[in-house]
N, CA, C and O atoms as a printed pandas DataFrame, in Angstrom:
     atom_number atom_name residue_name chain_id  residue_number  x_coord  y_coord  z_coord
0              1         N          MET        A               1  172.906  146.056  115.887
1              2        CA          MET        A               1  173.139  144.684  116.270
2              3         C          MET        A               1  174.500  144.517  116.935
3              4         O          MET        A               1  174.666  143.714  117.853
4              5         N          ARG        A               2  175.467  145.290  116.456
5              6        CA          ARG        A               2  176.795  145.179  117.074
6              7         C          ARG        A               2  176.785  145.671  118.520
7              8         O          ARG        A               2  177.455  145.096  119.379
8              9         N          LYS        A               3  176.025  146.734  118.789
9             10        CA          LYS        A               3  175.920  147.231  120.166
10            11         C          LYS        A               3  175.245  146.195  121.056
11            12         O          LYS        A               3  175.648  145.983  122.199
12            13         N          LEU        A               4  174.217  145.557  120.518
13            14        CA          LEU        A               4  173.530  144.513  121.269
14            15         C          LEU        A               4  174.465  143.338  121.543
15            16         O          LEU        A               4  174.473  142.788  122.644
16            17         N          ALA        A               5  175.247  142.960  120.546
17            18        CA          ALA        A               5  176.199  141.857  120.722
18            19         C          ALA        A               5  177.256  142.215  121.760
19            20         O          ALA        A               5  177.622  141.381  122.589
20            21         N          LYS        A               6  177.743  143.446  121.719
21            22        CA          LYS        A               6  178.754  143.874  122.700
22            23         C          LYS        A               6  178.176  143.865  124.110
23            24         O          LYS        A               6  178.831  143.421  125.052
24            25         N          ALA        A               7  176.942  144.359  124.251
25            26        CA          ALA        A               7  176.291  144.355  125.565
26            27         C          ALA        A               7  176.078  142.925  126.050
27            28         O          ALA        A               7  176.246  142.638  127.235
28            29         N          LYS        A               8  175.713  142.040  125.147
29            30        CA          LYS        A               8  175.492  140.643  125.533
30            31         C          LYS        A               8  176.795  139.996  125.991
31            32         O          LYS        A               8  176.809  139.232  126.957
32            33         N          HIS        A               9  177.885  140.304  125.296
33            34        CA          HIS        A               9  179.162  139.732  125.710
34            35         C          HIS        A               9  179.613  140.276  127.057
35            36         O          HIS        A               9  180.183  139.541  127.863
36            37         N          LEU        A              10  179.366  141.543  127.305
37            38        CA          LEU        A              10  179.703  142.103  128.622
38            39         C          LEU        A              10  178.886  141.432  129.716
39            40         O          LEU        A              10  179.395  141.188  130.809
40            41         N          ARG        A              11  177.624  141.131  129.431
41            42        CA          ARG        A              11  176.808  140.417  130.413
42            43         C          ARG        A              11  177.322  139.005  130.640
43            44         O          ARG        A              11  177.273  138.499  131.761
44            45         N          PHE        A              12  177.819  138.360  129.579
45            46        CA          PHE        A              12  178.410  137.032  129.738
46            47         C          PHE        A              12  179.604  137.095  130.695
47            48         O          PHE        A              12  179.730  136.260  131.590
48            49         N          TYR        A              13  180.478  138.085  130.502
49            50        CA          TYR        A              13  181.642  138.211  131.375
50            51         C          TYR        A              13  181.220  138.520  132.811
51            52         O          TYR        A              13  181.799  137.985  133.756
52            53         N          GLY        A              14  180.229  139.368  132.976
53            54        CA          GLY        A              14  179.720  139.643  134.318
54            55         C          GLY        A              14  179.150  138.400  134.974
55            56         O          GLY        A              14  179.343  138.171  136.168
56            57         N          LEU        A              15  178.446  137.599  134.185
57            58        CA          LEU        A              15  177.891  136.359  134.702
58            59         C          LEU        A              15  179.001  135.387  135.097
59            60         O          LEU        A              15  178.901  134.693  136.109
60            61         N          MET        A              16  180.053  135.346  134.293
61            62        CA          MET        A              16  181.167  134.450  134.628
62            63         C          MET        A              16  181.871  134.897  135.909
63            64         O          MET        A              16  182.424  134.062  136.624
64            65         N          LEU        A              17  181.864  136.178  136.208
65            66        CA          LEU        A              17  182.455  136.662  137.460
66            67         C          LEU        A              17  181.536  136.433  138.653
67            68         O          LEU        A              17  182.008  136.235  139.773
68            69         N          ARG        A              18  180.233  136.460  138.420
69            70        CA          ARG        A              18  179.285  136.286  139.528
70            71         C          ARG        A              18  179.304  134.870  140.093
71            72         O          ARG        A              18  179.056  134.682  141.284
72            73         N          PHE        A              19  179.593  133.872  139.262
73            74        CA          PHE        A              19  179.630  132.496  139.752
74            75         C          PHE        A              19  180.674  132.308  140.856
75            76         O          PHE        A              19  180.311  131.859  141.944
76            77         N          PRO        A              20  181.941  132.626  140.631
77            78        CA          PRO        A              20  182.910  132.412  141.720
78            79         C          PRO        A              20  182.699  133.347  142.906
79            80         O          PRO        A              20  182.951  132.958  144.047
80            81         N          ILE        A              21  182.242  134.569  142.656
81            82        CA          ILE        A              21  182.013  135.493  143.763
82            83         C          ILE        A              21  180.886  134.981  144.658
83            84         O          ILE        A              21  180.998  135.021  145.884
84            85         N          SER        A              22  179.803  134.501  144.047
85            86        CA          SER        A              22  178.710  133.958  144.866
86            87         C          SER        A              22  179.147  132.687  145.584
87            88         O          SER        A              22  178.680  132.412  146.689
88            89         N          GLY        A              23  180.038  131.909  144.970
89            90        CA          GLY        A              23  180.573  130.722  145.635
90            91         C          GLY        A              23  181.421  131.075  146.847
91            92         O          GLY        A              23  181.367  130.392  147.869
92            93         N          VAL        A              24  182.201  132.137  146.732
93            94        CA          VAL        A              24  183.006  132.598  147.868
94            95         C          VAL        A              24  182.098  133.052  149.003
95            96         O          VAL        A              24  182.311  132.677  150.156
96            97         N          PHE        A              25  181.091  133.854  148.685
97            98        CA          PHE        A              25  180.159  134.302  149.722
98            99         C          PHE        A              25  179.421  133.136  150.348
99           100         O          PHE        A              25  179.213  133.110  151.561
100          101         N          LEU        A              26  179.023  132.170  149.532
101          102        CA          LEU        A              26  178.338  130.987  150.052
102          103         C          LEU        A              26  179.235  130.243  151.036
103          104         O          LEU        A              26  178.772  129.803  152.088
104          105         N          THR        A              27  180.503  130.103  150.703
105          106        CA          THR        A              27  181.436  129.370  151.559
106          107         C          THR        A              27  181.698  130.085  152.880
107          108         O          THR        A              27  181.624  129.474  153.946
108          109         N          VAL        A              28  182.003  131.378  152.810
109          110        CA          VAL        A              28  182.366  132.083  154.045
110          111         C          VAL        A              28  181.155  132.351  154.926
111          112         O          VAL        A              28  181.279  132.328  156.150
112          113         N          TRP        A              29  179.982  132.604  154.339
113          114        CA          TRP        A              29  178.804  132.844  155.168
114          115         C          TRP        A              29  178.267  131.570  155.789
115          116         O          TRP        A              29  177.564  131.620  156.798
116          117         N          SER        A              30  178.589  130.428  155.199
117          118        CA          SER        A              30  178.150  129.181  155.829
118          119         C          SER        A              30  179.147  128.713  156.891
119          120         O          SER        A              30  178.894  127.720  157.574
120          121         N          GLY        A              31  180.264  129.406  157.039
121          122        CA          GLY        A              31  181.209  129.104  158.105
122          123         C          GLY        A              31  182.317  128.142  157.707
123          124         O          GLY        A              31  183.129  127.763  158.551
124          125         N          ASP        A              32  182.372  127.743  156.460
125          126        CA          ASP        A              32  183.439  126.847  156.000
126          127         C          ASP        A              32  184.729  127.630  155.803
127          128         O          ASP        A              32  184.705  128.829  155.527
128          129         N          ALA        A              33  185.849  126.942  155.946
129          130        CA          ALA        A              33  187.149  127.585  155.799
130          131         C          ALA        A              33  187.438  127.854  154.324
131          132         O          ALA        A              33  187.187  127.007  153.466
132          133         N          LEU        A              34  187.965  129.037  154.044
133          134        CA          LEU        A              34  188.341  129.400  152.683
134          135         C          LEU        A              34  189.645  130.171  152.731
135          136         O          LEU        A              34  189.709  131.273  153.277
136          137         N          ASP        A              35  190.678  129.588  152.161
137          138        CA          ASP        A              35  191.984  130.229  152.080
138          139         C          ASP        A              35  192.283  130.550  150.626
139          140         O          ASP        A              35  192.156  129.692  149.752
140          141         N          VAL        A              36  192.682  131.795  150.372
141          142        CA          VAL        A              36  193.057  132.231  149.032
142          143         C          VAL        A              36  194.491  132.716  149.106
143          144         O          VAL        A              36  194.784  133.714  149.766
144          145         N          PHE        A              37  195.384  132.012  148.431
145          146        CA          PHE        A              37  196.805  132.327  148.421
146          147         C          PHE        A              37  197.365  132.448  149.837
147          148         O          PHE        A              37  198.171  133.335  150.119
148          149         N          GLY        A              38  196.941  131.566  150.713
149          150        CA          GLY        A              38  197.435  131.530  152.077
150          151         C          GLY        A              38  196.774  132.521  153.017
151          152         O          GLY        A              38  197.120  132.574  154.197
152          153         N          CYS        A              39  195.844  133.294  152.527
153          154        CA          CYS        A              39  195.156  134.291  153.348
154          155         C          CYS        A              39  193.724  133.804  153.609
155          156         O          CYS        A              39  192.981  133.498  152.677
156          157         N          SER        A              40  193.358  133.740  154.878
157          158        CA          SER        A              40  192.035  133.250  155.232
158          159         C          SER        A              40  190.993  134.355  155.073
159          160         O          SER        A              40  191.151  135.455  155.604
160          161         N          LEU        A              41  189.925  134.045  154.333
161          162        CA          LEU        A              41  188.845  135.010  154.153
162          163         C          LEU        A              41  187.801  134.915  155.253
163          164         O          LEU        A              41  186.912  135.763  155.334
164          165         N          ASN        A              42  187.894  133.907  156.092
165          166        CA          ASN        A              42  186.891  133.737  157.150
166          167         C          ASN        A              42  186.972  134.842  158.196
167          168         O          ASN        A              42  185.972  135.147  158.846
168          169         N          SER        A              43  188.134  135.444  158.369
169          170        CA          SER        A              43  188.250  136.509  159.357
170          171         C          SER        A              43  187.575  137.796  158.877
171          172         O          SER        A              43  187.277  138.674  159.687
172          173         N          LEU        A              44  187.333  137.915  157.580
173          174        CA          LEU        A              44  186.695  139.112  157.040
174          175         C          LEU        A              44  185.168  139.069  157.141
175          176         O          LEU        A              44  184.515  140.113  157.149
176          177         N          PHE        A              45  184.595  137.854  157.219
177          178        CA          PHE        A              45  183.143  137.689  157.229
178          179         C          PHE        A              45  182.723  136.870  158.433
179          180         O          PHE        A              45  183.424  135.945  158.842
180          181         N          THR        A              46  181.588  137.211  158.993
181          182        CA          THR        A              46  181.025  136.382  160.064
182          183         C          THR        A              46  179.984  135.452  159.456
183          184         O          THR        A              46  179.229  135.861  158.574
184          185         N          PRO        A              47  179.936  134.205  159.918
185          186        CA          PRO        A              47  178.945  133.272  159.374
186          187         C          PRO        A              47  177.520  133.771  159.633
187          188         O          PRO        A              47  177.202  134.252  160.720
188          189         N          ASP        A              48  176.685  133.646  158.621
189          190        CA          ASP        A              48  175.292  134.076  158.713
190          191         C          ASP        A              48  174.454  133.112  157.888
191          192         O          ASP        A              48  174.607  133.038  156.669
192          193         N          ALA        A              49  173.570  132.373  158.549
193          194        CA          ALA        A              49  172.784  131.341  157.875
194          195         C          ALA        A              49  171.830  131.937  156.843
195          196         O          ALA        A              49  171.609  131.336  155.791
196          197         N          GLN        A              50  171.270  133.097  157.124
197          198        CA          GLN        A              50  170.337  133.720  156.185
198          199         C          GLN        A              50  171.050  134.166  154.912
199          200         O          GLN        A              50  170.562  133.931  153.806
200          201         N          LEU        A              51  172.198  134.807  155.070
201          202        CA          LEU        A              51  172.967  135.226  153.903
202          203         C          LEU        A              51  173.514  134.023  153.138
203          204         O          LEU        A              51  173.594  134.051  151.910
204          205         N          ALA        A              52  173.887  132.975  153.856
205          206        CA          ALA        A              52  174.363  131.755  153.199
206          207         C          ALA        A              52  173.256  131.121  152.371
207          208         O          ALA        A              52  173.511  130.625  151.274
208          209         N          ALA        A              53  172.033  131.130  152.882
209          210        CA          ALA        A              53  170.899  130.578  152.132
210          211         C          ALA        A              53  170.618  131.401  150.883
211          212         O          ALA        A              53  170.308  130.847  149.828
212          213         N          ALA        A              54  170.726  132.732  150.998
213          214        CA          ALA        A              54  170.516  133.593  149.831
214          215         C          ALA        A              54  171.611  133.378  148.790
215          216         O          ALA        A              54  171.330  133.327  147.592
216          217         N          ALA        A              55  172.856  133.252  149.244
217          218        CA          ALA        A              55  173.961  133.006  148.321
218          219         C          ALA        A              55  173.828  131.637  147.671
219          220         O          ALA        A              55  174.147  131.481  146.493
220          221         N          ALA        A              56  173.361  130.640  148.424
221          222        CA          ALA        A              56  173.165  129.299  147.859
222          223         C          ALA        A              56  172.078  129.321  146.797
223          224         O          ALA        A              56  172.221  128.685  145.753
224          225         N          PHE        A              57  170.992  130.047  147.050
225          226        CA          PHE        A              57  169.916  130.175  146.070
226          227         C          PHE        A              57  170.433  130.835  144.794
227          228         O          PHE        A              57  170.142  130.381  143.687
228          229         N          LEU        A              58  171.195  131.901  144.961
229          230        CA          LEU        A              58  171.764  132.608  143.814
230          231         C          LEU        A              58  172.748  131.724  143.057
231          232         O          LEU        A              58  172.684  131.629  141.831
232          233         N          HIS        A              59  173.654  131.081  143.781
233          234        CA          HIS        A              59  174.722  130.294  143.166
234          235         C          HIS        A              59  174.209  129.001  142.529
235          236         O          HIS        A              59  174.702  128.588  141.479
236          237         N          ASN        A              60  173.232  128.368  143.154
237          238        CA          ASN        A              60  172.801  127.046  142.688
238          239         C          ASN        A              60  171.597  127.074  141.758
239          240         O          ASN        A              60  171.406  126.138  140.982
240          241         N          LEU        A              61  170.777  128.126  141.815
241          242        CA          LEU        A              61  169.556  128.146  141.002
242          243         C          LEU        A              61  169.496  129.310  140.022
243          244         O          LEU        A              61  169.299  129.100  138.825
244          245         N          VAL        A              62  169.662  130.518  140.509
245          246        CA          VAL        A              62  169.455  131.690  139.666
246          247         C          VAL        A              62  170.538  131.831  138.601
247          248         O          VAL        A              62  170.225  131.954  137.417
248          249         N          LEU        A              63  171.798  131.814  139.004
249          250        CA          LEU        A              63  172.876  132.006  138.041
250          251         C          LEU        A              63  172.929  130.913  136.971
251          252         O          LEU        A              63  173.122  131.243  135.800
252          253         N          PRO        A              64  172.768  129.630  137.309
253          254        CA          PRO        A              64  172.737  128.638  136.229
254          255         C          PRO        A              64  171.569  128.844  135.264
255          256         O          PRO        A              64  171.726  128.654  134.058
256          257         N          ALA        A              65  170.400  129.231  135.780
257          258        CA          ALA        A              65  169.254  129.465  134.900
258          259         C          ALA        A              65  169.529  130.631  133.954
259          260         O          ALA        A              65  169.224  130.549  132.764
260          261         N          VAL        A              66  170.100  131.706  134.472
261          262        CA          VAL        A              66  170.437  132.862  133.635
262          263         C          VAL        A              66  171.506  132.478  132.619
263          264         O          VAL        A              66  171.450  132.907  131.467
264          265         N          PHE        A              67  172.471  131.678  133.035
265          266        CA          PHE        A              67  173.541  131.249  132.137
266          267         C          PHE        A              67  172.983  130.429  130.976
267          268         O          PHE        A              67  173.323  130.681  129.820
268          269         N          TYR        A              68  172.127  129.446  131.274
269          270        CA          TYR        A              68  171.559  128.626  130.215
270          271         C          TYR        A              68  170.623  129.429  129.318
271          272         O          TYR        A              68  170.548  129.162  128.119
272          273         N          LEU        A              69  169.922  130.389  129.864
273          274        CA          LEU        A              69  169.084  131.260  129.060
274          275         C          LEU        A              69  169.932  132.107  128.106
275          276         O          LEU        A              69  169.575  132.285  126.941
276          277         N          ALA        A              70  171.045  132.622  128.602
277          278        CA          ALA        A              70  171.931  133.429  127.767
278          279         C          ALA        A              70  172.565  132.588  126.659
279          280         O          ALA        A              70  172.681  133.044  125.521
280          281         N          ILE        A              71  172.973  131.371  126.984
281          282        CA          ILE        A              71  173.537  130.485  125.961
282          283         C          ILE        A              71  172.485  130.176  124.905
283          284         O          ILE        A              71  172.790  130.172  123.712
284          285         N          SER        A              72  171.260  129.919  125.324
285          286        CA          SER        A              72  170.176  129.635  124.372
286          287         C          SER        A              72  169.901  130.835  123.474
287          288         O          SER        A              72  169.696  130.677  122.271
288          289         N          ALA        A              73  169.895  132.031  124.050
289          290        CA          ALA        A              73  169.684  133.237  123.255
290          291         C          ALA        A              73  170.814  133.429  122.248
291          292         O          ALA        A              73  170.570  133.824  121.108
292          293         N          HIS        A              74  172.030  133.155  122.658
293          294        CA          HIS        A              74  173.174  133.279  121.767
294          295         C          HIS        A              74  173.077  132.270  120.624
295          296         O          HIS        A              74  173.319  132.617  119.468
296          297         N          PHE        A              75  172.729  131.042  120.938
297          298        CA          PHE        A              75  172.561  130.021  119.913
298          299         C          PHE        A              75  171.428  130.397  118.965
299          300         O          PHE        A              75  171.532  130.182  117.757
300          301         N          GLY        A              76  170.347  130.957  119.503
301          302        CA          GLY        A              76  169.241  131.402  118.663
302          303         C          GLY        A              76  169.647  132.524  117.723
303          304         O          GLY        A              76  169.216  132.549  116.570
304          305         N          ALA        A              77  170.469  133.452  118.197
305          306        CA          ALA        A              77  170.933  134.552  117.342
306          307         C          ALA        A              77  171.813  134.029  116.212
307          308         O          ALA        A              77  171.683  134.468  115.069
308          309         N          VAL        A              78  172.697  133.102  116.521
309          310        CA          VAL        A              78  173.562  132.524  115.483
310          311         C          VAL        A              78  172.715  131.783  114.453
311          312         O          VAL        A              78  172.946  131.908  113.250
312          313         N          THR        A              79  171.742  131.018  114.921
313          314        CA          THR        A              79  170.871  130.272  114.020
314          315         C          THR        A              79  170.067  131.224  113.137
315          316         O          THR        A              79  169.897  130.971  111.944
316          317         N          LYS        A              80  169.572  132.317  113.717
317          318        CA          LYS        A              80  168.810  133.309  112.947
318          319         C          LYS        A              80  169.678  133.929  111.855
319          320         O          LYS        A              80  169.241  134.059  110.712
320          321         N          HIS        A              81  170.908  134.310  112.206
321          322        CA          HIS        A              81  171.807  134.906  111.213
322          323         C          HIS        A              81  172.118  133.923  110.087
323          324         O          HIS        A              81  172.185  134.305  108.918
324          325         N          HIS        A              82  172.301  132.688  110.441
325          326        CA          HIS        A              82  172.724  131.718  109.436
326          327         C          HIS        A              82  171.571  131.277  108.534
327          328         O          HIS        A              82  171.718  131.265  107.311
328          329         N          PHE        A              83  170.440  130.919  109.113
329          330        CA          PHE        A              83  169.357  130.342  108.329
330          331         C          PHE        A              83  168.318  131.369  107.853
331          332         O          PHE        A              83  167.915  131.339  106.690
332          333         N          ALA        A              84  167.886  132.267  108.727
333          334        CA          ALA        A              84  166.820  133.196  108.358
334          335         C          ALA        A              84  167.334  134.350  107.507
335          336         O          ALA        A              84  166.695  134.736  106.528
336          337         N          GLU        A              85  168.478  134.896  107.875
337          338        CA          GLU        A              85  168.999  136.061  107.165
338          339         C          GLU        A              85  170.032  135.703  106.106
339          340         O          GLU        A              85  170.461  136.564  105.338
340          341         N          ARG        A              86  170.428  134.454  106.063
341          342        CA          ARG        A              86  171.409  133.971  105.076
342          343         C          ARG        A              86  172.681  134.830  105.075
343          344         O          ARG        A              86  173.087  135.365  104.043
344          345         N          ARG        A              87  173.293  134.947  106.248
345          346        CA          ARG        A              87  174.535  135.716  106.393
346          347         C          ARG        A              87  175.630  134.810  106.951
347          348         O          ARG        A              87  175.996  134.940  108.120
348          349         N          PRO        A              88  176.149  133.912  106.153
349          350        CA          PRO        A              88  177.163  132.983  106.665
350          351         C          PRO        A              88  178.470  133.670  107.060
351          352         O          PRO        A              88  179.198  133.167  107.916
352          353         N          LEU        A              89  178.773  134.818  106.442
353          354        CA          LEU        A              89  180.016  135.514  106.811
354          355         C          LEU        A              89  179.950  136.030  108.249
355          356         O          LEU        A              89  180.955  136.014  108.960
356          357         N          GLU        A              90  178.768  136.488  108.681
357          358        CA          GLU        A              90  178.624  136.936  110.066
358          359         C          GLU        A              90  178.764  135.770  111.029
359          360         O          GLU        A              90  179.342  135.908  112.108
360          361         N          VAL        A              91  178.236  134.631  110.636
361          362        CA          VAL        A              91  178.351  133.446  111.496
362          363         C          VAL        A              91  179.817  133.043  111.599
363          364         O          VAL        A              91  180.285  132.697  112.684
364          365         N          ARG        A              92  180.538  133.082  110.503
365          366        CA          ARG        A              92  181.984  132.761  110.548
366          367         C          ARG        A              92  182.718  133.741  111.454
367          368         O          ARG        A              92  183.601  133.348  112.215
368          369         N          ARG        A              93  182.347  135.026  111.369
369          370        CA          ARG        A              93  182.985  136.021  112.237
370          371         C          ARG        A              93  182.692  135.736  113.702
371          372         O          ARG        A              93  183.565  135.914  114.552
372          373         N          MET        A              94  181.472  135.296  114.011
373          374        CA          MET        A              94  181.102  134.982  115.394
374          375         C          MET        A              94  181.881  133.776  115.912
375          376         O          MET        A              94  182.202  133.703  117.098
376          377         N          LEU        A              95  182.180  132.840  115.030
377          378        CA          LEU        A              95  182.853  131.621  115.457
378          379         C          LEU        A              95  184.358  131.793  115.601
379          380         O          LEU        A              95  185.028  130.921  116.155
380          381         N          ARG        A              96  184.894  132.891  115.116
381          382        CA          ARG        A              96  186.336  133.117  115.257
382          383         C          ARG        A              96  186.705  133.476  116.652
383          384         O          ARG        A              96  187.881  133.699  116.941
C-alpha cells in the first residue's frame, strides 16, 4: 500500500506540472504573447492552430477530468482506511 501511495503522489505532482506546461503550449501555439522573466517564448514556437486545439483539449478537458478522478480516488482511499479498515492512525498520518 505504501508503494501504491508513493506512486499516486508522484502522479499527483506530475499532474500538477502538466497543467502549467499545457497552458504554456496552448498560449504560444495559439499565437498569443507569453513573456517569462522578460524572455519571450513566442520566438521559440511557431503558431499552429492544430497543436493549439490539441493543447486546449488537454488543458481544458482531459487534465481537469484526470485531476478530479485522482482526488476522488484519494478521498475514497482515506474513507476506506478510516471506516472499512478502522485504521484511524493511518488517516491521521495521511492528514499530516
